[in-house]
DOMI-790158 format. One line per field, with one value per residue (C-alpha): residue in one letter; x, y, z. Coordinates in nm, 2 decimals. Layout:
residues N
bapa <- c(a, ...)
c1 <- c(X, ...)
c2 <- c(Y, ...)
c3 <- c(Z, ...)
***
This chain:
residues 460
bapa <- c(m, g, v, c, g, e, l, q, d, v, i, l, l, d, e, w, v, f, e, n, n, v, t, f, s, r, n, a, n, l, y, p, e, k, v, p, m, n, f, m, g, c, p, i, k, i, g, t, i, g, i, d, p, s, v, i, m, t, e, n, f, k, q, n, d, g, s, t, a, y, n, v, t, g, l, s, v, e, i, l, k, y, v, c, e, k, l, n, l, t, y, i, f, l, p, p, t, l, n, v, e, h, f, s, y, i, k, v, f, s, e, l, a, e, g, l, s, e, v, a, a, g, t, i, p, l, n, n, y, v, v, s, s, m, f, d, s, t, i, p, y, i, h, i, s, a, k, m, f, v, p, c, p, k, a, i, p, g, t, e, n, l, l, t, t, f, s, l, s, v, w, l, t, i, g, l, v, l, l, l, t, t, a, v, f, w, c, a, g, n, g, h, y, r, s, v, y, n, e, t, h, k, f, q, s, l, s, s, c, f, q, n, a, w, a, v, l, v, a, v, s, v, p, q, q, p, t, t, s, n, l, r, v, f, f, f, l, y, v, s, f, c, f, a, i, n, t, v, f, q, a, f, f, v, s, y, l, v, e, t, k, y, e, k, k, i, e, t, l, e, e, l, l, n, s, d, v, v, y, g, y, y, t, m, l, h, v, a, a, s, t, v, s, y, p, e, v, n, t, f, f, d, h, k, e, l, k, e, h, c, s, d, i, r, k, c, i, e, r, m, i, a, k, r, d, i, a, i, i, n, d, q, t, f, f, t, y, l, a, r, e, l, g, t, v, d, v, g, k, i, i, c, p, q, e, e, t, i, i, s, g, y, g, t, v, i, f, k, k, g, n, v, l, l, d, s, f, n, n, l, m, r, r, y, l, e, a, g, n, l, e, r, l, w, a, e, m, q, h, r, a, s, l, k, r, e, r, f, s, e, a, t, g, e, m, f, f, a, f, s, i, s, h, i, m, p, t, f, v, v, l, l, a, g, t, v, f, s, s, v, v, f, t, a, e, l, i, v, n, c, l, f, k, v, g, e, k, i, c, r)
c1 <- c(0.00, 0.13, 0.15, 0.21, 0.38, 0.61, 0.56, 0.57, 0.36, 0.16, -0.19, -0.41, -0.74, -0.91, -0.85, -1.01, -1.17, -1.22, -1.44, -1.82, -1.92, -1.60, -1.59, -1.39, -1.38, -1.47, -1.66, -1.43, -1.49, -1.28, -1.24, -1.18, -1.11, -0.74, -0.76, -0.88, -1.11, -0.89, -0.52, -0.45, -0.31, -0.06, 0.10, 0.03, 0.23, 0.03, 0.18, -0.02, -0.02, -0.24, -0.35, -0.63, -0.89, -0.78, -0.47, -0.41, -0.12, -0.23, 0.09, 0.42, 0.61, 0.92, 0.86, 1.06, 1.27, 1.37, 1.14, 0.89, 0.52, 0.27, -0.10, -0.28, -0.65, -0.86, -1.12, -0.89, -0.74, -1.04, -1.19, -0.86, -0.86, -1.21, -1.11, -0.80, -1.00, -1.25, -0.97, -0.78, -0.48, -0.24, -0.19, 0.14, 0.17, 0.49, 0.59, 0.29, 0.35, 0.15, 0.16, 0.05, 0.36, 0.47, 0.79, 0.58, 0.37, 0.68, 0.81, 0.49, 0.45, 0.82, 0.77, 0.47, 0.65, 0.96, 0.76, 0.83, 0.45, 0.16, -0.10, -0.11, -0.39, -0.48, -0.53, -0.48, -0.69, -0.83, -0.68, -0.46, -0.14, -0.21, -0.38, -0.10, 0.10, 0.24, -0.06, -0.42, -0.69, -0.98, -1.33, -1.35, -1.47, -1.49, -1.58, -1.34, -1.47, -1.20, -1.33, -1.17, -1.24, -1.24, -1.29, -1.66, -1.76, -1.71, -1.99, -2.03, -1.98, -2.29, -2.19, -2.18, -2.51, -2.69, -2.53, -2.67, -3.02, -3.13, -2.98, -2.78, -3.07, -3.29, -3.03, -2.99, -3.37, -3.39, -3.11, -3.29, -3.62, -3.44, -3.29, -3.62, -3.81, -3.56, -3.62, -4.00, -3.98, -3.77, -3.98, -4.30, -4.15, -4.02, -4.29, -4.48, -4.77, -4.56, -4.66, -5.02, -4.99, -4.70, -4.51, -4.29, -3.93, -3.82, -3.91, -3.76, -3.38, -3.22, -3.03, -3.35, -3.54, -3.27, -3.26, -3.64, -3.63, -3.34, -3.51, -3.82, -3.62, -3.44, -3.77, -3.70, -3.96, -3.92, -3.90, -4.22, -4.48, -4.57, -4.87, -4.99, -5.23, -5.03, -4.71, -4.89, -5.02, -4.68, -4.53, -4.78, -4.69, -4.32, -4.38, -4.57, -4.29, -4.03, -4.24, -4.26, -3.88, -3.80, -4.03, -3.86, -3.52, -3.59, -3.73, -3.41, -3.20, -3.36, -3.33, -2.96, -2.90, -3.09, -2.96, -2.61, -2.52, -2.22, -1.97, -2.00, -1.90, -1.61, -1.82, -1.60, -1.23, -1.23, -1.34, -1.07, -0.82, -0.89, -0.91, -0.63, -0.68, -0.37, -0.39, -0.22, -0.12, 0.07, 0.24, 0.03, -0.31, -0.19, -0.05, -0.36, -0.59, -0.39, -0.44, -0.82, -1.01, -1.12, -1.00, -1.09, -0.86, -0.56, -0.62, -0.64, -0.31, -0.13, -0.24, -0.28, 0.00, -0.06, 0.05, 0.21, 0.33, 0.16, 0.43, 0.22, -0.14, -0.27, -0.11, -0.25, -0.60, -0.55, -0.45, -0.75, -0.98, -0.80, -0.71, -0.93, -0.68, -0.60, -0.78, -0.71, -0.82, -0.92, -1.20, -1.47, -1.38, -1.03, -1.16, -1.45, -1.24, -0.97, -1.23, -1.39, -1.05, -1.00, -1.34, -1.54, -1.90, -2.05, -1.79, -2.01, -1.97, -1.59, -1.50, -1.71, -1.67, -1.72, -1.98, -1.75, -1.59, -1.23, -1.14, -1.38, -1.28, -1.27, -1.03, -0.90, -0.66, -0.39, -0.20, 0.09, -0.01, -0.14, -0.20, -0.44, -0.60, -0.76, -1.10, -1.13, -1.07, -1.32, -1.59, -1.54, -1.50, -1.83, -2.00, -1.84, -1.97, -2.32, -2.37, -2.30, -2.00, -1.80, -2.07, -2.09, -1.72, -1.71, -1.98, -1.79, -1.46, -1.62, -1.77, -1.44, -1.26, -1.51, -1.46, -1.09, -1.16, -1.41, -1.49, -1.86, -1.93, -2.00, -2.32, -2.49, -2.34, -2.57, -2.88, -2.81, -2.60, -2.46, -2.58, -2.26, -2.12, -2.06, -2.43, -2.50, -2.18, -2.38, -2.52, -2.18, -2.07, -2.35, -2.28, -1.91, -1.99, -2.23, -1.97, -1.70, -1.94, -2.06, -1.70, -1.60, -1.90, -1.83, -1.46, -1.57, -1.80, -1.53, -1.29, -1.56, -1.64, -1.28, -1.23, -1.54, -1.42, -1.07, -1.24, -1.45, -1.14, -0.95, -1.25, -1.25)
c2 <- c(0.00, 0.35, 0.59, 0.96, 0.84, 0.59, 0.21, 0.03, -0.29, -0.49, -0.57, -0.85, -0.70, -1.01, -1.36, -1.60, -1.90, -2.22, -2.41, -2.43, -2.12, -2.00, -1.63, -1.38, -1.45, -1.09, -1.00, -0.70, -0.46, -0.55, -0.18, 0.00, 0.37, 0.44, 0.77, 0.73, 0.98, 0.96, 1.04, 0.98, 1.33, 1.33, 1.67, 1.87, 2.18, 2.48, 2.77, 3.10, 3.42, 3.73, 4.02, 4.09, 3.94, 3.66, 3.57, 3.71, 3.61, 3.63, 3.53, 3.33, 3.16, 2.94, 2.57, 2.34, 2.22, 2.58, 2.60, 2.89, 2.81, 3.04, 3.09, 3.20, 3.28, 3.44, 3.37, 3.15, 2.97, 2.88, 2.66, 2.46, 2.43, 2.28, 2.03, 1.93, 1.88, 1.65, 1.45, 1.45, 1.62, 1.84, 2.16, 2.33, 2.68, 2.78, 3.15, 3.34, 3.58, 3.89, 4.07, 4.01, 4.09, 3.87, 3.75, 3.64, 3.42, 3.27, 3.19, 3.01, 2.82, 2.71, 2.58, 2.37, 2.24, 2.14, 1.96, 2.20, 2.24, 2.01, 2.28, 2.65, 2.89, 3.26, 3.51, 3.26, 3.31, 3.03, 3.08, 2.91, 3.04, 2.86, 2.54, 2.40, 2.08, 2.13, 2.21, 2.10, 2.33, 2.26, 2.38, 2.76, 2.88, 3.26, 3.50, 3.79, 4.10, 4.37, 4.72, 5.06, 5.20, 5.58, 5.81, 5.89, 6.26, 6.48, 6.68, 7.03, 7.29, 7.45, 7.80, 7.68, 7.50, 7.81, 8.02, 7.77, 7.78, 8.00, 8.02, 8.32, 8.47, 8.45, 8.62, 8.90, 8.94, 8.97, 9.24, 9.42, 9.42, 9.56, 9.85, 9.93, 9.92, 10.16, 10.39, 10.37, 10.44, 10.75, 10.88, 10.83, 11.01, 11.30, 11.35, 11.68, 11.57, 11.50, 11.83, 11.74, 11.39, 11.45, 11.12, 11.02, 11.13, 10.76, 10.74, 11.08, 11.00, 10.75, 10.57, 10.53, 10.39, 10.14, 10.05, 9.99, 9.78, 9.57, 9.52, 9.38, 9.15, 8.99, 8.97, 9.26, 9.52, 9.87, 10.16, 10.33, 10.23, 10.45, 10.68, 10.74, 10.49, 10.44, 10.37, 10.14, 9.93, 9.90, 9.83, 9.55, 9.39, 9.41, 9.25, 8.97, 8.91, 8.90, 8.67, 8.42, 8.44, 8.39, 8.09, 7.92, 8.01, 7.87, 7.55, 7.49, 7.59, 7.32, 7.06, 7.13, 7.09, 6.75, 6.62, 6.72, 6.77, 6.60, 6.67, 6.50, 6.14, 6.00, 5.75, 5.66, 5.60, 5.91, 6.13, 5.97, 6.03, 6.41, 6.44, 6.51, 6.17, 5.95, 5.60, 5.35, 5.03, 4.71, 4.49, 4.17, 4.32, 4.60, 4.34, 4.13, 4.43, 4.54, 4.20, 4.23, 4.34, 4.67, 4.97, 5.23, 5.05, 5.05, 5.42, 5.50, 5.32, 5.48, 5.84, 5.87, 6.09, 6.08, 5.73, 5.57, 5.22, 5.05, 4.83, 4.79, 4.76, 4.78, 5.13, 5.25, 5.14, 5.31, 5.62, 5.60, 5.58, 5.85, 6.11, 6.02, 6.11, 5.78, 5.52, 5.15, 4.84, 4.56, 4.35, 4.49, 4.25, 4.40, 4.76, 4.66, 4.47, 4.74, 5.01, 4.81, 4.78, 5.16, 5.21, 5.33, 5.24, 5.33, 5.21, 5.30, 5.67, 5.65, 5.42, 5.40, 5.14, 5.23, 5.03, 4.86, 4.53, 4.53, 4.17, 3.89, 3.54, 3.29, 3.20, 2.85, 2.62, 2.44, 2.11, 1.96, 1.76, 1.41, 1.47, 1.21, 1.46, 1.66, 1.48, 1.46, 1.84, 1.91, 1.71, 1.87, 2.22, 2.18, 2.09, 2.39, 2.63, 2.48, 2.51, 2.89, 2.88, 3.12, 3.39, 3.34, 3.36, 3.69, 3.84, 3.74, 3.88, 4.21, 4.23, 4.14, 4.40, 4.67, 4.58, 4.65, 5.02, 5.21, 5.49, 5.47, 5.84, 5.82, 5.62, 5.89, 6.17, 6.06, 6.08, 6.39, 6.70, 6.97, 7.31, 7.52, 7.85, 7.70, 7.66, 8.03, 8.14, 8.32, 8.55, 8.65, 8.69, 8.94, 9.11, 9.14, 9.27, 9.53, 9.64, 9.68, 9.87, 10.10, 10.16, 10.26, 10.49, 10.65, 10.70, 10.85, 11.09, 11.20, 11.26, 11.46, 11.66, 11.74, 11.84, 12.06, 12.24, 12.29, 12.44, 12.68, 12.81, 12.86, 13.05, 13.28)
c3 <- c(0.00, -0.09, 0.20, 0.09, -0.23, -0.06, -0.10, 0.23, 0.25, 0.00, 0.14, -0.01, -0.10, -0.23, -0.38, -0.62, -0.46, -0.67, -0.42, -0.45, -0.65, -0.81, -0.71, -0.50, -0.13, -0.04, -0.35, -0.42, -0.71, -1.01, -1.10, -0.77, -0.74, -0.79, -0.60, -0.24, -0.07, 0.25, 0.21, 0.58, 0.64, 0.35, 0.28, -0.03, -0.12, -0.25, -0.44, -0.43, -0.63, -0.61, -0.40, -0.15, -0.13, -0.36, -0.15, 0.20, 0.42, 0.78, 0.95, 0.92, 1.20, 1.26, 1.32, 1.54, 1.25, 1.16, 0.85, 0.80, 0.79, 0.63, 0.71, 0.40, 0.34, 0.07, -0.19, -0.39, -0.09, 0.13, -0.15, -0.16, 0.22, 0.20, -0.06, 0.14, 0.46, 0.28, 0.13, 0.46, 0.30, 0.51, 0.31, 0.33, 0.17, 0.00, 0.04, -0.11, -0.40, -0.31, -0.65, -1.01, -1.20, -1.49, -1.32, -1.02, -1.25, -1.40, -1.06, -0.95, -1.27, -1.25, -0.90, -1.02, -1.33, -1.13, -0.87, -0.58, -0.54, -0.64, -0.70, -0.77, -0.69, -0.66, -0.94, -1.22, -1.53, -1.73, -2.08, -2.34, -2.18, -1.85, -1.97, -2.19, -2.24, -1.90, -1.68, -1.63, -1.47, -1.25, -1.31, -1.30, -0.95, -0.99, -1.27, -1.34, -1.51, -1.54, -1.61, -1.60, -1.26, -1.22, -0.92, -0.87, -0.92, -0.63, -0.46, -0.59, -0.30, -0.17, -0.30, -0.65, -0.61, -0.50, -0.78, -1.03, -0.89, -1.18, -1.52, -1.63, -1.82, -1.51, -1.29, -1.56, -1.57, -1.19, -1.20, -1.48, -1.29, -0.99, -1.19, -1.36, -1.03, -0.88, -1.18, -1.15, -0.78, -0.84, -1.13, -0.93, -0.63, -0.84, -1.10, -1.18, -0.96, -0.65, -0.49, -0.52, -0.37, -0.14, -0.19, 0.10, 0.08, 0.09, -0.28, -0.39, -0.37, -0.60, -0.32, -0.11, -0.41, -0.48, -0.11, -0.10, -0.42, -0.29, 0.05, -0.11, -0.34, -0.04, 0.16, 0.40, 0.50, 0.37, 0.62, 0.48, 0.22, -0.07, -0.04, -0.39, -0.55, -0.87, -0.69, -0.44, -0.73, -0.89, -0.54, -0.49, -0.83, -0.74, -0.40, -0.57, -0.82, -0.54, -0.33, -0.62, -0.69, -0.32, -0.29, -0.58, -0.46, -0.10, -0.24, -0.44, -0.14, 0.08, -0.20, -0.24, 0.14, 0.13, -0.20, -0.30, -0.67, -0.82, -1.10, -1.43, -1.42, -1.65, -1.84, -2.15, -2.22, -2.44, -2.15, -1.93, -2.21, -2.21, -1.83, -1.58, -1.40, -1.41, -1.56, -1.32, -1.50, -1.41, -1.67, -1.67, -1.70, -1.93, -2.17, -2.15, -2.21, -2.51, -2.68, -2.68, -2.99, -2.85, -3.06, -2.79, -2.54, -2.77, -2.86, -2.49, -2.42, -2.71, -2.64, -2.27, -2.14, -1.77, -1.68, -1.37, -1.32, -1.02, -0.89, -0.58, -0.69, -0.33, -0.28, -0.61, -0.51, -0.17, -0.35, -0.57, -0.27, -0.07, -0.34, -0.63, -0.89, -1.06, -1.27, -1.28, -1.47, -1.23, -1.10, -0.87, -0.58, -0.53, -0.50, -0.27, -0.03, 0.01, 0.04, 0.32, 0.49, 0.47, 0.64, 0.34, 0.39, 0.05, -0.20, -0.49, -0.42, -0.41, -0.70, -1.02, -1.29, -1.65, -1.84, -2.09, -1.98, -2.10, -2.00, -1.90, -1.79, -1.50, -1.23, -1.18, -1.00, -1.19, -1.15, -1.33, -1.63, -1.53, -1.16, -1.03, -0.78, -1.06, -1.07, -0.69, -0.67, -0.94, -0.77, -0.43, -0.57, -0.76, -0.43, -0.26, -0.53, -0.56, -0.18, -0.21, 0.02, -0.20, -0.18, 0.20, 0.23, 0.03, 0.25, 0.57, 0.44, 0.36, 0.71, 0.88, 0.66, 0.77, 1.14, 1.11, 1.08, 1.29, 1.05, 1.01, 1.01, 0.64, 0.69, 0.90, 0.68, 0.39, 0.61, 0.81, 0.76, 0.99, 0.89, 0.89, 0.76, 0.42, 0.36, 0.40, 0.23, -0.05, 0.22, 0.33, -0.03, -0.09, 0.24, 0.16, -0.19, -0.04, 0.21, -0.05, -0.28, 0.00, 0.11, -0.24, -0.27, 0.06, -0.03, -0.36, -0.18, 0.05, -0.24, -0.43, -0.12, -0.06, -0.43, -0.41, -0.10, -0.26, -0.57, -0.36, -0.18, -0.51, -0.65, -0.35)
***
C-alpha cells in the first residue's frame, strides 16, 4: 500500500476461490477507485499568487525544524482548504507571492513544473497560456470582469449649487427688474404731480429707491410704504414678483441641502483620455488588455500621457480611494475589499466602474499535467460552489474588513447634515460685496467733497 507516495507494505485485497461457486472471497470490485477519498493526512504543497482578497497572508512563523510556515487565506485559498480537509490532506503553503507581475507568475509556474508544489492557486486566469501541455486546470470557480475604474464625481460645493439655482438669463432678468423698479420708484416720487400727492421722501432720492427695491427683493420690509395709489399698485406687483422668486429660490435651497449635486462622471475612455486623471497600470493586466479586440482601449493606451506604473497595486487602489486622482483596470472585488478595509461604507460613491468590460474570464486552480487529484478536486470544488459557500465567504470577508476600521461616520453623513457657515456662504458673499461697494461709494463721496471744497477756496 502506498502511504504519501512511498511504497511500504503490500496488502491482499481479495483472492479468487475455486471451491463451491467460483468467485472472489470478499466479492471485491474489479475496478476500484485508484484515487482514495482519504489520504491519511498526507501533505500537499500549494503555491499561491495574487493580492487581496484573492490571496491574503495572515501570519508566518518558525517551526521546530527551523522552517517557516505560512498561514494564507482568501477567496482563492479557502476553497482549496475545504477540498484538502475533505480528502484528509495536510496543506502546506509555499511563500505566497502577493503581487500580479509577470515575473511572479513565471516563478509560481516554474515551481509547479519542477515539482516544488503540487497545486497553484490565486489570481490565475483560465486561458490558453495557463492550460497548456504542462498544466491542467480545475473547473472555474470565480468570474473575473475587469473594467476601467475611475474616481466617482465629487460633490459640488454649496456655494456653486446656489449660484446655479437659476440660469444666467434669469439672474440677468432679476437684475434688470431691480434696476427698472428703482427707476420707476424714483420717477414716481419726483414726477410733476408729486406736490399734489405729497409722496414720501423715501421714494424721492435715487439711493432710497434702490434701497427699497433691494429690501423687497431679499424679503426685508421697507421703512415706509408709498402713499400714492399708482405707486402702491406697482409696489404690490413688485412685491408679488419678489415673493414668487424667493419661494422658488428657497425651495431649491432646501433641496440642495438635502440632495447634493455632483460633478460630471467620467463615463468613457475618451473622456478619461482628455481628463487630468492619471492612468495606473501594471504589466500583466496592461499586456492582457492590449491584446483584446477593443480599438478604444488600444487608442487610450497609445495616447494617454498621464501614466504611472503601479508596482504595488494595493497602494494604487488606496491612492484612488484617498485622493481620487488615478484610474485602474481591475476586478470589482479588489476595490470593494480594500475600500472596506479603509473604512469606506459606501464604496459606490468613491469608485465608479465604466460600463464597458475590457477583460472577462474565469479564475481557476492548476495542477501539473497528469496529476491524479484533478478529478477529486473538481468534484469537491463543484459541491463547494453549488452550496453557495464562496458567496458566503465573500460576505464574511467584507464584514471582517469593515470591522478593522471604525470609521462609520459616512453612513450617517448621507442621512443627516450639519448646517454650517458654508451653507450660508452666498449670504456672506453678498454682504461682503455690499460692504465693498458702499466703502467705495463712501470714499468717492469724501474725495468729491474734498475736491469741491478745494475748488471753492480757489475760486475765492
